[in-house]
Residue frames relative to the residue before (quaternion, step in Angstrom):
aa qw qx qy qz dx dy dz
M 1.0000 0.0000 0.0000 0.0000 0.00 0.00 0.00
E 0.4728 -0.6891 0.4778 0.2707 3.58 -0.96 0.88
T 0.2901 -0.7105 0.6126 0.1892 3.56 -1.09 0.79
I 0.1819 -0.7958 0.5683 0.1028 3.60 -0.65 1.07
G 0.6843 0.4820 -0.3543 0.4169 3.56 -1.24 0.41
L 0.5162 0.6454 -0.4183 0.3768 3.58 1.27 0.10
G 0.5502 -0.6111 0.4638 0.3297 3.53 -1.26 0.45
R 0.6014 -0.5449 0.4449 0.3787 3.52 -1.35 -0.08
C 0.4454 -0.6475 0.5444 0.2932 3.55 -1.18 0.61
W 0.6549 -0.5279 0.3483 0.4137 3.56 -1.17 0.48
E 0.6329 0.5454 -0.3480 0.4253 3.62 1.01 -0.67
D 0.6678 0.4937 -0.2885 0.4765 3.58 1.22 -0.48
M 0.6848 0.4251 -0.2743 0.5245 3.57 1.31 0.15
P 0.0086 0.8315 -0.5544 0.0352 3.60 0.45 1.19
V 0.6566 -0.4728 0.3943 0.4357 3.55 -1.26 0.34
G 0.7594 0.3292 -0.2840 0.4841 3.54 -0.90 1.03
Y 0.5128 0.6283 -0.4265 0.4005 3.60 1.23 -0.31
K 0.0886 -0.8015 0.5912 0.0163 3.59 -0.92 0.95
F 0.0470 0.7795 -0.6246 0.0095 3.52 -1.20 0.58
K 0.2297 -0.7368 0.6231 0.1270 3.53 -1.35 0.41
T 0.3531 -0.7317 0.5404 0.2190 3.58 -0.96 0.83
V 0.6013 -0.4827 0.4579 0.4425 3.52 -1.33 -0.03
G 0.5166 -0.6483 0.4652 0.3105 3.56 -1.25 0.29
R 0.0769 -0.7722 0.6286 0.0517 3.51 -1.32 0.34
T 0.3457 -0.7277 0.5572 0.2012 3.56 -0.93 0.95
I 0.3453 -0.7051 0.5836 0.2076 3.55 -0.99 0.91
T 0.1959 -0.8245 0.5239 0.0854 3.57 -0.42 1.19
E 0.6538 -0.4743 0.4157 0.4180 3.52 -1.35 0.22
T 0.6270 0.5384 -0.3269 0.4585 3.59 1.05 -0.77
D 0.6031 0.5437 -0.3506 0.4665 3.61 1.02 -0.78
L 0.6810 0.5031 -0.2811 0.4519 3.56 0.87 -1.02
V 0.6829 0.4882 -0.2922 0.4582 3.59 0.79 -1.00
N 0.6681 0.4951 -0.3073 0.4628 3.60 0.88 -0.89
F 0.6712 0.5117 -0.3056 0.4407 3.58 0.91 -0.90
I 0.7029 0.4528 -0.2968 0.4614 3.60 0.76 -0.95
G 0.6341 0.5246 -0.3290 0.4630 3.59 1.09 -0.63
N 0.7132 0.4534 -0.2556 0.4694 3.58 0.89 -0.92
S 0.7288 0.4294 -0.2442 0.4740 3.59 1.01 -0.74
G 0.4302 -0.6938 0.4707 0.3345 3.59 1.17 -0.48
M 0.4593 0.6600 -0.4613 0.3750 3.60 1.25 0.26
V 0.1468 0.8321 -0.5154 0.1431 3.56 0.53 1.20
E 0.1526 0.7978 -0.5535 0.1839 3.55 1.01 0.88
V 0.5731 -0.6299 0.3957 0.3437 3.61 -0.93 0.84
L 0.5600 0.6024 -0.3874 0.4165 3.57 1.12 -0.52
F 0.7326 0.3932 -0.2163 0.5117 3.59 1.17 -0.65
T 0.7744 0.4059 -0.1772 0.4518 3.60 1.10 -0.63
D 0.7447 0.3742 -0.1955 0.5169 3.59 1.15 -0.52
T 0.3074 -0.7932 0.4959 0.1746 3.58 -0.23 1.26
H 0.6137 0.5400 -0.3518 0.4561 3.61 1.06 -0.68
Y 0.6568 0.4956 -0.3006 0.4823 3.60 0.91 -0.91
A 0.6655 0.5079 -0.3081 0.4519 3.59 0.87 -0.95
R 0.6242 0.5479 -0.3360 0.4441 3.59 1.00 -0.82
Q 0.7217 0.4418 -0.2395 0.4761 3.59 1.03 -0.81
H 0.8389 0.2849 -0.0913 0.4548 3.60 0.88 -0.90
A 0.6231 0.5639 -0.3549 0.4098 3.59 1.08 -0.52
P 0.5392 -0.5720 0.4849 0.3833 3.59 -1.11 0.57
G 0.8113 0.2067 -0.1711 0.5194 3.59 -0.72 1.00
G 0.4121 -0.7739 0.4160 0.2412 3.59 1.29 -0.08
G 0.6220 0.5472 -0.3574 0.4312 3.60 1.11 0.53
R 0.6725 -0.4601 0.3805 0.4373 3.53 -1.35 -0.08
I 0.2544 -0.7887 0.5460 0.1229 3.57 -0.33 1.27
V 0.3401 -0.7129 0.5832 0.1898 3.53 -1.12 0.80
P 0.4696 -0.6680 0.4885 0.3074 3.64 -0.81 0.90
A 0.5695 -0.6121 0.4314 0.3388 3.57 -1.02 0.81
A 0.6091 0.5656 -0.3542 0.4285 3.60 1.07 -0.69
L 0.6425 0.5013 -0.3200 0.4832 3.60 1.02 -0.73
L 0.6576 0.5173 -0.3048 0.4550 3.55 0.91 -0.95
F 0.6394 0.5207 -0.3141 0.4705 3.57 0.99 -0.88
G 0.6567 0.5226 -0.3126 0.4448 3.60 0.91 -0.89
I 0.6680 0.4801 -0.3000 0.4830 3.57 0.92 -0.86
A 0.6372 0.5230 -0.3268 0.4622 3.59 0.99 -0.81
E 0.6430 0.5111 -0.3230 0.4701 3.59 1.00 -0.76
G 0.6202 0.5348 -0.3374 0.4643 3.58 1.05 -0.73
L 0.6531 0.5016 -0.3105 0.4749 3.58 0.95 -0.85
T 0.6646 0.5116 -0.2951 0.4577 3.58 0.99 -0.87
I 0.6454 0.5145 -0.3195 0.4655 3.58 0.94 -0.87
Q 0.6552 0.5087 -0.3155 0.4609 3.59 0.91 -0.86
A 0.7027 0.4883 -0.2650 0.4444 3.58 1.02 -0.80
T 0.8715 0.1015 0.0135 0.4796 3.60 0.79 -0.91
L 0.7739 0.4267 -0.1881 0.4286 3.63 1.09 -0.48
Q 0.4068 0.7341 -0.4725 0.2690 3.61 1.22 -0.02
G 0.8471 0.0623 -0.0870 0.5205 3.57 -0.47 1.21
T 0.7155 0.4157 -0.2655 0.4948 3.60 1.23 -0.03
G 0.6146 0.5276 -0.3555 0.4664 3.59 1.18 -0.36
L 0.1798 -0.8098 0.5534 0.0752 3.59 -0.84 0.97
A 0.8076 -0.0829 0.0874 0.5773 3.60 0.97 -0.77
F 0.2968 -0.6775 0.6443 0.1942 3.51 -1.22 0.71
I 0.2049 -0.8492 0.4800 0.0805 3.59 -0.28 1.25
Q 0.7758 -0.2131 0.1794 0.5662 3.59 0.84 -0.95
M 0.0146 0.7908 -0.6113 -0.0270 3.54 -1.34 0.15
A 0.2545 -0.6599 0.6673 0.2333 3.46 -1.46 0.16
L 0.0863 -0.8014 0.5917 0.0152 3.60 -1.03 0.79
E 0.0280 -0.7888 0.6139 -0.0130 3.55 -0.99 0.92
V 0.2769 -0.7391 0.5934 0.1583 3.57 -0.80 1.06
K 0.2157 -0.8133 0.5353 0.0739 3.56 -0.71 1.15
G 0.7997 -0.0960 0.0936 0.5853 3.57 1.16 -0.56
P 0.6303 -0.5735 0.3725 0.3676 3.56 -1.25 0.33
T 0.1688 -0.7239 0.6561 0.1306 3.50 -1.36 0.45
F 0.1996 -0.8004 0.5609 0.0707 3.55 -0.99 0.88
A 0.6057 -0.4921 0.4586 0.4251 3.54 -1.28 0.39
G 0.7304 0.3674 -0.2977 0.4929 3.57 -0.82 1.02
D 0.5713 0.5715 -0.3896 0.4419 3.60 1.22 -0.30
T 0.2628 -0.7315 0.6072 0.1645 3.54 -1.21 0.62
I 0.0916 -0.8117 0.5767 0.0111 3.56 -0.82 1.04
H 0.0366 -0.7303 0.6766 0.0867 3.49 -1.41 0.28
V 0.3943 -0.6987 0.5400 0.2545 3.58 -1.28 0.19
E 0.1151 -0.7407 0.6584 0.0682 3.53 -1.06 0.88
A 0.0263 -0.8336 0.5500 -0.0449 3.57 -0.62 1.13
E 0.0858 -0.7549 0.6479 0.0553 3.51 -1.27 0.62
V 0.4097 -0.6922 0.5379 0.2523 3.55 -0.93 0.93
I 0.0896 -0.8137 0.5739 0.0199 3.58 -0.75 1.09
E 0.7673 0.0966 -0.0971 0.6265 3.59 1.32 -0.07
S 0.1337 0.7674 -0.6166 0.1138 3.57 -0.96 0.89
R 0.2333 0.7761 -0.5466 0.2111 3.56 -0.57 1.17
P 0.5672 -0.5828 0.4395 0.3814 3.57 -1.17 0.43
S 0.5291 -0.6047 0.4897 0.3385 3.54 -1.21 0.55
S 0.4448 -0.6917 0.4978 0.2757 3.58 -0.95 0.83
K 0.6777 0.5053 -0.2839 0.4525 3.60 1.19 -0.47
N 0.8074 0.0465 0.0121 0.5880 3.59 1.07 -0.66
P 0.3477 -0.7896 0.4658 0.1966 3.64 -0.40 1.18
T 0.6100 0.5403 -0.3706 0.4457 3.64 1.21 -0.15
R 0.7049 0.3928 -0.2387 0.5402 3.57 1.33 0.01
G 0.1165 -0.7956 0.5899 0.0734 3.56 -1.24 0.38
L 0.3807 -0.6910 0.5675 0.2357 3.52 -1.35 0.32
V 0.0261 -0.7914 0.6099 -0.0321 3.54 -0.89 1.03
R 0.0867 -0.7653 0.6369 0.0338 3.54 -0.90 1.02
T 0.0964 -0.7870 0.6082 0.0368 3.53 -0.97 0.93
R 0.3179 -0.6650 0.6276 0.2508 3.52 -1.34 0.35
N 0.0841 -0.8270 0.5557 -0.0145 3.55 -0.33 1.31
Q 0.1093 -0.7678 0.6293 0.0502 3.53 -0.91 0.98
I 0.2316 -0.7222 0.6340 0.1512 3.54 -0.87 0.98
V 0.0905 -0.8237 0.5585 -0.0374 3.54 -0.53 1.28
N 0.3297 -0.7562 0.5324 0.1895 3.58 -0.91 0.93
Q 0.7456 -0.4257 0.2964 0.4184 3.55 -1.35 0.06
K 0.6526 0.4937 -0.3171 0.4794 3.61 1.21 -0.31
G 0.5440 -0.6223 0.3956 0.4004 3.59 1.30 -0.07
E 0.5072 0.6496 -0.4147 0.3858 3.59 1.28 0.22
T 0.3700 -0.6878 0.5742 0.2456 3.57 -1.01 0.84
V 0.1568 -0.8194 0.5480 0.0611 3.58 -0.61 1.14
I 0.7710 0.0375 -0.0487 0.6338 3.59 1.23 -0.46
M 0.0852 -0.7486 0.6535 0.0724 3.53 -1.16 0.70
Y 0.0941 0.7912 -0.6006 0.0658 3.58 -0.93 0.89
T 0.2630 -0.7844 0.5535 0.0956 3.54 -1.20 0.65
P 0.0488 -0.8372 0.5446 0.0142 3.60 0.24 1.21
L 0.2104 -0.7087 0.6564 0.1503 3.53 -1.27 0.64
R 0.0467 -0.8217 0.5671 -0.0331 3.56 -0.69 1.13
L 0.3451 -0.6619 0.6213 0.2383 3.50 -1.28 0.58
M 0.0216 -0.8198 0.5702 -0.0477 3.58 -0.75 1.09
V 0.5415 -0.6107 0.4647 0.3434 3.53 -1.20 0.51
G 0.3940 -0.6801 0.5661 0.2486 3.50 -1.32 0.44
K 0.7256 -0.4498 0.3019 0.4244 3.54 -1.30 0.23
A 0.6544 0.5262 -0.3277 0.4329 3.59 0.90 -0.86
L 0.6825 0.4809 -0.2882 0.4689 3.59 0.89 -0.89
L 0.6543 0.5102 -0.3163 0.4600 3.59 0.93 -0.85
K 0.6565 0.5220 -0.3093 0.4481 3.56 0.91 -0.96
S 0.6837 0.4824 -0.3033 0.4559 3.59 0.84 -0.90
H 0.6389 0.5273 -0.3349 0.4489 3.62 1.01 -0.72
W 0.7534 0.4126 -0.2390 0.4527 3.59 0.64 -1.05
E 0.6026 0.5404 -0.3734 0.4533 3.62 1.18 -0.35
T 0.7329 0.4090 -0.2336 0.4909 3.60 1.12 -0.61
T 0.6172 0.5329 -0.3500 0.4610 3.61 1.24 -0.16
P 0.4166 -0.7260 0.4805 0.2618 3.62 -0.70 1.00
């Protein structure tokens, strides 16, 4: 019986393959929980009066680290569930601010896809991920390189798992 909800194997993500995730609104609760848990209690994130006067757009800015985390969650749900093995490296560039209340999604394009030199049942996939807001503006661009399972490894795992 087929297991649904699994991610894609590296062989199913050739260079040029593109995908878009579902959207998600960044809530005030997301912001408050993140800054409290991470210790990022910078006034730009915690003081609405200060943010109104000094922040671009005059609103509660969302830390890029929070935005990146949510974008990764959307990406994992879309393509990596059960197939992602390791997040190896990335470059990240913040292009513009994101505010509590903004809705984001991820648009990704595979820019590198190849078998692992150490293990032929695995592969390396690099994507160019754009975090895009409800206005169609790219607010963050990042390029993660991931180690992913291949079809043979995935098939053998799910056939033996009850």
